[in-house]
Structure formats: structure tokens, C-alpha cells
N, C-alpha and C positions, 0 to 999 in steps of 0.2 A: 504493499499499500504506500503510495506517495502523496504529498500534498504540497501545494504551492503556496497557499495562503496560511500564514501562522495562526494557530489557534490559541496561542498563549498570549495573555496580556501582561504587561509590566505591571509589577506591584507599585503602588504609590505609597511611598514611606511616610506620608502624612497620616495614613490610616492605620499605623501600627497599633496593635493592642497588647497591652501588658496586664497580666492578671496580678492579683494582690500579692500572692507569693509563689515561689517555685514549688514543684512537686517534691513529695516526701518519699516516693517509691518509684521504681522503674519496672518496665515490662508489663507483666499481666496481660488481660484481655485487650487493653488499649495497643499494646505492642503487636498482638497478633492482628488486631483490625487494621492498624496502620502499616503492616507488612503486606496483607493480602488484598486490601481494597484498591491500592494503585496497581498491583500486579494484574488482577482481574480486569480492571478498567482499561489498561493499557495493552495487555497481552492476550486477554481472553482467558476462559477457564482451562482449555485444552493445553495452550502453550505454558500457562502458569503451573499446572501439574507437570508437565514434561520438564521443566526448569526446576523448581523448588524442591521437588521430590527427588531430584537427582544431585542437588547441591551438596557438596561435602561428603557424599557417599563413595564408597570404594570403586564403585562401577560408574561413577558420574564424574562431574566436574568440581574443580576447586573453587570456592567462593572468590570472586574477583575483587572483594573489598580487603577486608583485614587478613593478617597473617596468624590469626589465632589457631592453635593445632586442633585436631580431631581426635576423638577418644577411639580406643580400639575397638569397642562396641557402639556402633552408630544407632542412633534413634531415628525413627522415621522422619521426624521433622529436625534435621540437623542444620538449621539456619536460624538467623536472627532477623530483626527488623531492618538493620542496616544491609545485611546481605541481600535480603529479599528486594530492597529498593535498587541496590547495585544490579542485580539481575534484570529488573524491570527496566532500568535505564538502558541496559545493553541490548536485551533480547526483544524488546517491544518492536513489532514489525512495521514501523513507520519509517519511511526513507525520504531522503531530500531528492527532488526531482532535478532534472538538467536545467529546467527553467529559472530555478532559484538563482543561480549564479548570474544570470542576466538581469534579474530583477532586483538583486540586492549588491550594492557595491561594498567593498570593504570599509569605506568610510562610513557608510550607513550602518553596516553590521557592528562597527565598534561602539555604536550608540547602545546596543542591547547588552542585556546582562547575561552573565554565564547561564542562568537558568533558561532564559528565552533561547539561547543558542543551542542548549543541549536538548531542549524539547522539540526542536524542529525536525529530528528523526536522524537515522543513520546515514552516514556518508557511504555511498555505493559507487562512485566512479572517480577515478583520478581527476583533479582539477589543477589548472596552471594560471598563475597571475604573471604575465610578462612584465619586464621592467617598463615603467612609465605608465601603466595602466592601473585601474582602480577596481577591476572585476576580474574574479577567476573566471576560467572557461574550461569546460570538460576536454580531456584529451586521452588518447588510448594509453594502455599500459605500456606498451612499446615506446611511445613518444615520451612518456613521463620518465622512463628509466634512461632514455638516451639524454634528456635535458640534464637529469642529475649527474650521470656519469660524465658528460662532457665537462659540466661545471667544475666537478671535482678534479678531474684530470687537467684542467686549465690552471690549477692553483700553483703558486710558486713553491709552496711547501705543503706537506701533508698536514703540519701543524696549524696551517690556516683554516682548518675545519675542525669542528667539534661534534661529537656524537653522544647525544643525551639519551637517556634511558628511564623509563618509568618502572615502577614496582609491579605493574601488572604482567610485565613480559615473562613468558615462559623460560625455563631453563635452556631448552633447545634454541629458541630464538636469541636469548642472551649470549649463548656461546657463539653462535653464528655472527652476531653483531659486533662482539669484541675482536673476533678472528677478522672480520671485515675491515674494522678500524685499524687493527694493528697490521694487517696485510696492506692496507693503503698507507700505513707509515707513521701512525700517530698513536700515543697513549691518551689522547684528549677524550676521556670517557666519563663525562659528569653524570651524576644520576641523583635520583630523588633522596637517596640516602644521605647525600651530601647536606641536605637541608633538615634531617630528621634525627637519624640514629648515629651520625658520624662520631659524635661525642663518645657513645658507648664503644664503638670500635676501637677508638684511640685509647681510651682509659683502660678497657679490658685486655686489649693487646698488650699493653705495656706492663700490665700486672699479673695476669694469668695466662697469657699467650694465646688467646683466642677472643675474638670479638662477638662471640655468640653465647646464648643462654646456657647455663650450666644445669638447667633442670629438664625433666621429662614432664609429659602432660600429667602423669599419675602423681607426680611430686606434690601438685597443688592440694589434692585432697589429703595427702599424708602429712602436710605440714603442721607444726604446732603454732606457727605464728607467720603470717604474711603481712609484711609492710608495703603499702601501695603507695608509691610516691609520684606526684605529678602527672596523673592520668585520670582519665574519666571513662572507666569501662562501660557504663551504662549507655553511652552514645558511640563511642570509638571502636570497642570490640565487646559488644554486649554477651557473647557467649562465654566470656571469662566469668561472668557472674555466677554461672552455673557451677564452676569449680570453686569460686569463693564460697558458695553455699555449701558445696560439698565438704570443704574444709571446715566449716561451722559445725556441720552435722556430725563430724567425726571428733569434735572437740576443740577445733583449732580456734584461734583468735585472728582478728584482722585489724590492722591500724591503717587509717587513711591520713595521708600527709598531702594537703592541698589547700591552695588559698580560697577556693571556692567550696562550698558544700554541694555535692552531687548526689542526685536523687539515687542513681545505681549503687553508691556506697553507703546509703542510708538503709535502704530496705529493698529487697528484690522479690518480686512475685513471679516466680517460675511459671510460665504458662503451661508447662507440661506436667505439673503437679497440682493435687487438689488445693493444698494449702495456698498456692499462688493464683488460683482461680477464685476459690471461695473464702480463702482465710487471709491473713495478714502478711503472709510470705515470710521472709527470713530477714532479720536484722543483720546487716553485713558488718559495718565497722563497730568494734568494740571501744574503740578511741578514735576520735577525729582531732588532728592537729591542724588547725587553720593557720598555716605558716605565712609569713610574708614572702613575696617573691624575692628569690635569690637566697633565702635563708637556710636552704637545705644542707648545705656544707657545714654551717655552724651546728645545726641540729645533730648531724651525723658524728661530728667531732665530740660533741658533748656526750653523746651516748657511749662512744668508744672510750672517752676518758673515765666514765663510770664504770665500764667493764674493768679497766685497769685498776680502778680503786676498789671495786670489789675483790679483785684477786689480790691485792695488797692486804686486805682485811682477812682474807681466807686463803693463804697461799696454796696453789696446786689444785684448788677446786672450781676455778672460773675459767681461765684460759685453758685452750686444748693444746697443753704442752707437747705432747706427742706429735701431733700434726704440725705444729709451729716449727718445732725443731727439725722434723724430716723433710717438710715440704715448702717452708717459708723463710724468707729473709727480711731484715729491716724492723724487727720487733722492738729492739731497744731504742733506736732512734724516734720510732713512732710514740712510744711511751714518753721519752723525755720531752717531744714537742707537745703532746696533748697535756701534759701537766701544766703548761704555760698558758693554756686556754682558759679564760676566766668566764664566770657564769653571766656576769653583767654584759659583756660583749655578746654572748650568745643570746641573751634575751633581747638585746637591742637588734640584733640581726634577724631573729625569728619572729619576733612579736609574741612569743609563747611565754608561759609562766613556767618557773623552775618545777613546780609540781607536776606539770605536763611532761616536762623532759624526764623528770625522775620516773614517772609512770611507764613511760615507753621504755627506759632503760630496764626497769623491774621485769616488765614482759619479756624483753629480749633475754635477760639473764635467766629467767624461769623457763624459757623454751629451749627444748634440745634440737629441734629442727626448724630453720627459719629461712624463708624465702624473701628476698627484697626484689621487688618488681617496680619498673619505673617506665616512663614514656618521655614525650618531649617537653614536659614541665620541667624536666631536669636537663635534658640534652641541650635545649636552647637558652642556655644561660651562659654569660661570658665565662664563669667558672665551671661549666658543665662537665668537662673532662676530669677536673679535680674533684668534683662532687661525686662523680662515679667512682673515682679511686677511693673516696672515703666509704662509699657503699662496699667496695670490695674488702677494704680494711675491716669494717665492722663484721663482716661475713667471716673473713678468715681468723679473726681472734677466737672464735669459738668453733672453729672447723666446720663452718657451714657451707662448704664447697666439696663436693664429691662424696656425698651421702644423701640416701634417699630422703625425699621431703625437704631438701634444703638446696639453696643456691642462689645465683644471680639471674635475674629474668628480666632482661629489656624486652618490651613488648614492641615487636615491629608493627609499624603502621600500614604497610602495604602488603598485598597478598604474596609477592615473591620478590620483595626488595632483598631479602636475605640470600635467596636462591641466585638472584642476579650477581651479587657479589661474589658468591662461590664459583659461578661460572666465568668470572674474570672481568665482570663490570666494575672496574675500579681503575683510577688513573695511577695507582701506585702498586700494582700487583707485584707479589715477591718474585725474586729472581728464579726460583723453582719452577713456578708457573710459567714464566716467560721462556726458560730453557726448554720445558717439556712441550709449550706451544710451537716453538721454532723447530725442534726435532720432529714433531708430529707432521708438521706441514712444510717442512724443508725451506724454511725462510729465516731471516734474522730479524726478531721482533725489534722494534724501537726500544732503545734503552733509557731515554730521558723521560722522567715522570711527565705525565700530562696535566690538565687542568681540571678543577673541580666545578661545581655548579657557580659559585661566586666568582672565582677566576674566570671562567667562561664568559660571564657578563662583562667583567672589566676589559677582557680582550676584544670582545664584541663591540663595546663602547669605543675602545681605542683603535679599532680598525686592524687588529691583528688576527682575529678569528673572522673569516669572511664567509663562511658557510656553516650553518647549523643544521644538522639532521638530528630529528628527535623521534625515537622510537616510543610513541605514546606520551602521555602526560600533557602538562599545560604550564611549561616552565616559566612564561612571562608573567602569569598569575601566582605562580607558586614561590617564586624567589622573593627576596626582600627588595627594598627600594623601587617600588613599581615604575616611577617615572624613569629613573635611570635604566631599568631593565627595558623598557619599551624603546627608549632612544637607542639602546645597544643593539636590540633586534633590527630596528630600522636602519642601522648603520651597516648591515651586513649585505653582501651580494645576492645571497639566497637563503631562504629558510624552507626546509623541508619537514613535514609533519606526518608520520605514520600514525593513523588515528582511527577511533570508532565514531566519534561524533565531534560536531563543530564546538570549539571553544576559542578563547580569546587569543591563544597563541597562533591561530590561523589567520588572524586579522592584523595583528601588529607583525610586519613581515619585513623581510629584505626586500632589495629591489626586485627580485624575482621571488616566488614562492610556489610551492607545490603542496598538495595535500594528497596522501596515498591512503586510501580507505582499506581497512583489514578486518578480517573475521574476528569475532569476539570469542572469549573462552567458552561460552555457552553453546557455541554452534559447531555442528559437525563439520569435521575437516577431512574432506576427501582428495586424495592426491593419486598419481598414477599407480601406486602399488596398493592403493585401497585406503581404508579409513585410519587416520592417523590420531595418535594421541601425544599430548605434551606432558611435562612434569614441572613440579614446584617444590619449594622448600619451606616450610613454616617456621614459626618463631622458636621451636624447640628442636630444630635440626631434622625434623621428620620429612623425607622426600617421598612424594607419592604422585601417581599418574592422574591426568585430568582429560577426561573424555566429553566432547561436546554433546549435547542431547538433543538440540532442535535444529532444523534446517536454517541455514544462513538466510538472511532477510533478502540477499540478492545473489544471483549466480556470477555477478562480476567481481565479486570480493576475493582477494587473495589472502592467505595466512601470512603471519609475521615471518615465518621461515621462508615463505615463497618469496616475499617481498625482499627481504634482506639478500636471499640468494641471487635473485634477478638484480638488484643494485650492485652487487660485487661483480656479477659477470659483466655489467656494462661500465665497470670502473677498473677492477683489477684482475680480470680474468687471465689466468696463465702466469701471474706474477708469484703466485704460491701454489703448492699442490694441493688444491681443494677442489672437490667434486661439487661445485655449486648446483649443477643441474640434478646430480643425485641427491643432494641434501634436500631439495624441494620435493622430490618424489617419494622419499623413504626416510622418515625421521630416525629409524633405527641406525641409519649411517651417521647421523650427527652424534648419536649416543655412543657409537663405537669410538668416535674420536675422543668424546668427553671422557669416556673410561681411561683413555691414555694419557690425558692431560691433567685432569683434576683430581687431586688427592682426595681419596675416601670414595671415589665414583668407580672404582674397579668392577668390572663386570656390571656395568651399569644397565644394560639391556635385560639382564637376568634378574637383578635385584629390583628394578623398578616394577617388573611384572608380578613380583610377589603381592599376595593380597594386602592392599594397604601401603604398599611400598616398603621403604627401609629408613633406618636412623642413621645420619651421618655420625661418624666417630667424633668424640668431644673429649680430648685429654683430661681436663679438670673434672668434668662430670663423671667419666668412665673408670679412670685409673689414678686420679690425683697426680696426673702428670702435666707439667707447665712447659709450654714452649717459648721460654725466655732465655736470655743469654746464660743464665747460671742454671736453668731447669728448675728453678723454684719460683713460687709465687712471690710477689714483691709487695710488702707492706710499705706504703710510700708517705712522706711527710709532705703536706700541702699547706702553704701559708694561708691562713683564713683571711678571706676577702669577702665583703658583701657590699651590695648596692645600697647607696644613700641617695636621698632625693632632695633637691633644693625646695626651699619653703614655696608653697603654693603649686606644688606638682604633685603628680601620682605616678606610681609604676604601673604601666599597662602591660598586659599579656593578650596575645592572640589565641583564639580557641575556635573550634567547630560548633556550629549549632547542630541541633539534633536531626536537622533535615538536610545534612550535606555529607559528602565523603571528600575529603581533600579540597580541590577547587571545584568539584562537581556538586552543584546545588540541586537538590531534589525538590525543594519547596522553600517557602519563606516563613516556616514556623520553627520554634524552639520549644518543644511541648513541655519538656521538663524545667525549662527556666521561665516558662509563662509568656513567651513571646509569639505574637500572631501577625502575619501580614508584613513582615518587614525584617531587614537586617541591620538597618543603620541606628544601632543602639550602643550604649557604652553603659556597662554595669559599674556602680560606684557604691561604696558603703554609705548608708544614711548620714553617718557622723561626718564622714568627709565631704559629703554633698553640703552640709551646713557650713563646715569650716571653710570651704572654697567659695561660699556665698552663691552656691547654684540651688536649682529647684528640681525637685523630682518631675520628670516630663518635659522639661524645656530642651530646646535644641541648642546645642552648643557646637563650636568649631574645636577640633582636637588638634594641638600643634605638637609635633615632636620637638624636644628640647635638646638640641646638640649644637656644638660650636663650630661646625664645618661650613658655615655660610649658606646653607641651603635651608629653605622653608619647606616644611612638609606638613600638609594639613588635611584633616577630614572634615568636611564641611556638613553641617546641619545633622549632627547625630543627636539622637534623643537620650537624655540622662535617665536611667532606670535605677531607682534605689534597690540595692541587692545586698545580701549579706556576705559580701567579699571580705578579705583581711583588710584591717585599716591600712591606709597608704597605698592600696592597690586598686586596679581597675581592670576591666577586660572588654575587649571588643571582638568581632568575628574576623576570622582569616577567611579569604585572603584580602578583604578590605583594608585591614590593619597594616598589612605589608607596606603600605605607602609610607608609614611612620618609621620603618627601620632602615637606618642607613646602609649602603652595601658594605661599608667597611666595619659595621659593628657585628662582630663575629666571636664565636667561643674561642678561647684560647687553645691552640693546638689542632682542632678540628675543622676550624674555619665555617662553622655552622652559624647561620644568622641568629642573633639574639632576640628572637621573637617573644621571649617570656621576660624581657627586662627593657621596656621602652619607657623612657622617661617623657611625661607629656604635661602639658598645661591646658586649660580650657577657657574659652572665651565665649560670651554669649553670641549665638549665631544670628546674623541678619540675612542669612541665606535660606532659601526654600529647599525643604527636603527633596532630594532627587528622586527619580523612579527607578533607577538602577545603579549599582555600585560603580559602574564604569564611569558614571557622571561625577564622581568625587574629585574635588580639586586637589591636584598634587603638582606644586609649583616649585621651580627653581628661583630662588631669590634673585639670582643674577639676570634672569629673563623677565623678571615681573614687571608688569605695569602698576600703577598705584592701586588698581582694584584687585590685585593679587593674581591675575591671570596672564598667561604667556603672551608675548607680543604678535606671534604669528597668526592668532585667531583661529587656529585649525583644530584644537582639542576639543574632545567630546565634553570636557568639564566647562569650557568657555560657552559652547553652544548651548548646553543645558542651562547654564547660568543666565544667558541671554533670554532664552525662551521663558524661563521662570520669572524674570524680572519684567 
């Protein structure tokens, strides 16, 4: 089914509705209703059943949203609200017609919101925007590959190109993609992990020798204590709530550490249990520590200090001496440093009371098996790497790595972002991988490290990266400093997007631009040798197959492996010993090479065909072995640093609404936080509203407070009185990205600091926009007195003029 006329109206942010208070529980019957209603409306009953009943099953497809692992024994309904919405977004059989491109210019489409763009339907034909033109036009597949291949071959250096990857990409496609890039001659392989869990990889790699979780799925139910830091499972990975509930039912405890109270960490109504439907459900958090943004490092150091103090009072009974002596180094240095950390500093940094910190320490000391789990609330801080090192310190002190029911558990945000890294999607792959890759395909891979996501934007901005090829994702919206990112995209010679649906990165383009439509994970993938499957790796290192279950929305679509193989044939055919044509026909050939290159994937074709797949080896988890220079886990000393704010400012964090997944907007409601019909809101503690002279419900302009000479502003955002931590505020991602300077990154990992944005507020004289694309983001050096760029061409200025 195609449609020429859009059936989606923009949301008028002036009509935002705010309930009196946020929800006190998550899921239940409303979760089921909000999963199935859009699915049936957009896909129909038959296609809905063909998808949701196959999602996360051993003979079905892996959920295209989060990377939460699957149990050994699957339930009939092994999906959550977020997963159902992701499948509906991908598998709904509505497509964009050829006429659409003639009717809508890129300038016009830039005025539209991400929600509107996504709701136009699936992309089903390659389209090309020539230099100097404002419209895409349909082209054949052959023509599209020729255009891209000729452009790449014309570059002065392979490093003039960057190859971005989204976490939705399969292992097979990721392996081919990195082979294509390295065969072309560059390690410029930025990916979405650069913007989310890169801090985890850096911290864990340096301390325990692997940047992956050291727990299994079953460890959650077996833990005595789970500390949940900087994450919101109820919205971002709802199936995790089931395992937190399982922990509670076996006598375990949960502690939530977060600036905002989240419904899913208060109470969970499991819709597959009677008490979740007819009863009150399960109270999840036994303790809620409402920490100030950036205070996590101080909290962790304070708890570790109390572990040492307890050991001093009762020598030999608190620390796991046998484990520490055999497997760890740095104990004495850590003890000496932590004794200098004073409680007054910790209280100032965290906003907590000493009694709350003592209670957390007592819970930790009483528990034999502890899991600490975290997400982007930790990783997207300036001291994110150091904070995660403190998590590792605390776990190591009592031997909570390498035993059942215990360990470190970073929660990956996207379905295969971890698998992509395993397959070589990283600008800094170890030499052992590069040597194996070169040997397998008879070429010399490039040796110089490539660029990550932030550095790619810098080099695009400066004219050093001239071509961007993106395998999925929506980089221009996902990355920080939106206006800088948009100018960087527009400064390239060509942007190429391999995508399922229309998004903003298709409209902020280089001089030339192509969109190459691909099949989704839900769709059956037939090639010359028969029906194919792909594989993915979840957040606990489990690798499993994924089979599409519904017919593709168009016969003209190609799979990701097919698109990459044809791009490689058009660009580097014959340069390396790679059977690109064979890879497209038979994915087993790809896996045969993976088995010879990727450590832990030996006999890949055999292991992936086991029922449910297989588990990747993990030294710290499996055998308490650590791939560090000394072969031991490293207890580290990290100088305490926390964020302070000037008077009259708040620390703002970006977060997702309940009706979105990354930059994909499913709707304009945030059910658990009580927001309807809009996204232009800022959540502020009621006492801070009073102190700042603001009023609940008024419109304000939010200004980033940095001394780099650039003005970054969000116009006409509605103040929502909300029980955030004092001194802190929150606004939705990706809208808030405009406030984060490109150079504000986590130390070591280069991850944007989206959880530590210093902002001030002014009463707004602007009218609320209809779409986030219309938010004003202006460079001070280019500004007129009214605050808008002088060229008069941005969506922000057009919307402002129209509203005036």
C-alpha cells in the first residue's frame, strides 16, 4: 500500500497536556493496550500476529529495539510495549510512492518533525539528490551503486570517507561493512556506541580487560542485591522489569539511583501474571537514592570507603581477600585514597543524606551476590569513565565478579550495538583482529586509528571527511550540537543513507545525497540460495539467529548484506580476496569468514544453528581471568570531581519519552510522566521553579551556559513542575542535543555529555513550535539582533516568521 498525501498532522505544542502527577507504576493492562492498539491499526490482525508472536523466539526474529537478553524458556508473549512499537514502525505495510519525491523538496521536508517523517511509510526505491537540486528522484539500483562507487573512488584519500553504523545492523552486515571500509583503506568506522556506551567499554577494558557485561541472564534472579544506576527500565528496556521482579521474588533487593523517580522502578505490574493484572503488582525499589546529576562517582567512593571501614573493624570478614590477592591489583592505593574522601564533599556532590549513603553501604555489605547495572545516565557524564571504574572497584572489593548472581551489567541500548563492535565496527580494533582480517582476505588493513562519531562531525565540518556512508541510524539528530552537526553534513560532497524509513539525516545532506532502502529485521530475506537468517549479540554476550517472519513491503528492497556487497563491488572489487557476489547469495559464506577472524566465533555456522544460539566467552565471568597487561583486574584511583553550577542555572539531562526509541518518535505522549500531545517541555523541581522566579506551565527559552562564544537555545519550552533532584532539570532527546557543545565529551571515551548540560532560563516571547525541527539553534557569530541566522533559510527562522 502506498500513499501520496500524508495522513499525519503535526502536533501543536501549544496544546500540551500535563497531568497532576507522574505514574506510580509501569506496564499492566495499559502496557498491553498501548502495544497492541497501534500494531493492529497499522498492520492488521494477521501481520500483527505474524510478527509479535515470533519476536524474540528461537525460530523468530530478534527485537529491533533494545538489547535485553532472552530467557532460555520463552513465553508466548516475549515482547514489551517498546518492542511492539518498534515492530509496528518497521513492518507496517505503508510505503512511500515515487510521486512523493517530486511533490516534496528537501527544504520543505526539513520543516517536518521526525514523527511525521517516519509516519510517511517505508522507503522502497533508491533515490538520488544531485548537486544543486532540492529534490530527490528515484534511480535504479545499478545507477545508485555506480554513483556511490564513482564518488568514493574519486577521493584523494580513503580517510576522506567515514562509514557510520547503527546498532540495528546484524552481525553479518556489520562484518561485511567493516571489511568494505577497511578494504577501501580506512578505519573511519564511527557508530552509535560512540554516543552511548563508549565510556563503559573504556572503563571496563582498562580494569577487567573486556567491555561487556560479566553477568548472564539468570544472574538477575539469583542476585541478593541489584543496584540500578542512571537508567529507566520501564521505558528503555521494559522486559528488564520482569527479571527485577524475579530477583524480588527470590528474596533479593533493588536499589535505584537516579535523579528522577521512574514509574518502572517504583512498581511493576507484570501483564502476564494475575497480580499484575488484578493486583498491585510488585514494588521494585527497596531504596531510592535521588542523586544529583554527576554525583554518582562520589556516592560509589563513599560506599567503597565504608567497605574498607567495615573491614578495619572486623579484619578478614568483609573484603574477599582470597579473590583480591589472586586476581586483583591496586588495593592498597585505593584504600589510601578513599580514606581522604570526606562525607561533606560527598553530600554536596550527591545531594543525599549521610543516612541514605550508610543504608546503601549496609545493603551492599549484607549481600553476598551483587549486580550493579547502569546505562547512559552514567556513561554520558564528563567523568563517566572514572565513575564506571568506581563501579568496578566496588564490585571487586567483595569478589562480585566471576560468581553466579553477581557482576557488572552495562545495559546496551540498541539491539545489536554490542554485536557490531564484536564484528569489527570500531575505529580502534585491536591488532589481533586486524591481523586476522588481513590474513583471511589477503590484504593489508589500514593501521592508523580512524575517527569516532564526534570526530567525524568535526572533520566533516572542517572539510576533511567529504563522504559519509551511514548503515542505518539518524546521526545528524543523534549527535550533540545539532546546528554544528547540520552544517557539517551540508559541508560534505555526498551523504549516503542505508535506511528503512525517512528521517532527518536524509534531509540535511551533502551536495549530493542518496537513500538506499533496505529490508527490515522482521521481513523474510530470500536470496539465490534460499531463505537467509542473520545473527545478533545481546547485552549478556548471547549470540542467536534472527529469521524474518513477514513478506517484505516491496519486492524492490535489498537486504543490508546485499547492499554492502554491491557497494563493495562498485568500489573495491578485486582489491581484496572477497567473494562479494557470493556473500549476497549465501550468508553462510559470511559466517565462515567470521569464524576465522572474530575471536570466540569459531565454528560460527554450527554454533549459531544451536537452538537459541550460543554464549560468547567472557574471561571475567567464566574463569576470573582478566585480559589486562598484568593479567589481573585493576582497582583504580580516580580523583573525585563533580559538577557545580553557577547561581541561577540548573544541570539539565536529556532523556527519552515513553513514546520513542532513540531518535524514532512513535507519538507525542509520555504516559508515565503525565505528558500528552507534545515534547517541548522541561521538567524542573518545584522549589527550583520558585527560586528561579519561574512558574509552572509558562514558556521559557533554555540557554546553554558555555564560554565558547556560541549561543545555543531551545525556544518556547513549557515548564513542568516535576519531582526531579534539586538543582537538576530534564528535557527530551534529541531536541536537547542542540544545547550540548560538540567538544563537551566524557574524558577518555569522547562520548557527548548529554547528562550534564548547564542551562539558564528566560521567559519566552516566542510561540511554541509545531515540530522540534523548528527550535532555534543559533551561532552567536551569525546572529542578527532577533537571534536568527542572517541567511534567512533555516526552518527556525521560517517558523518564527510564520508564528509572528
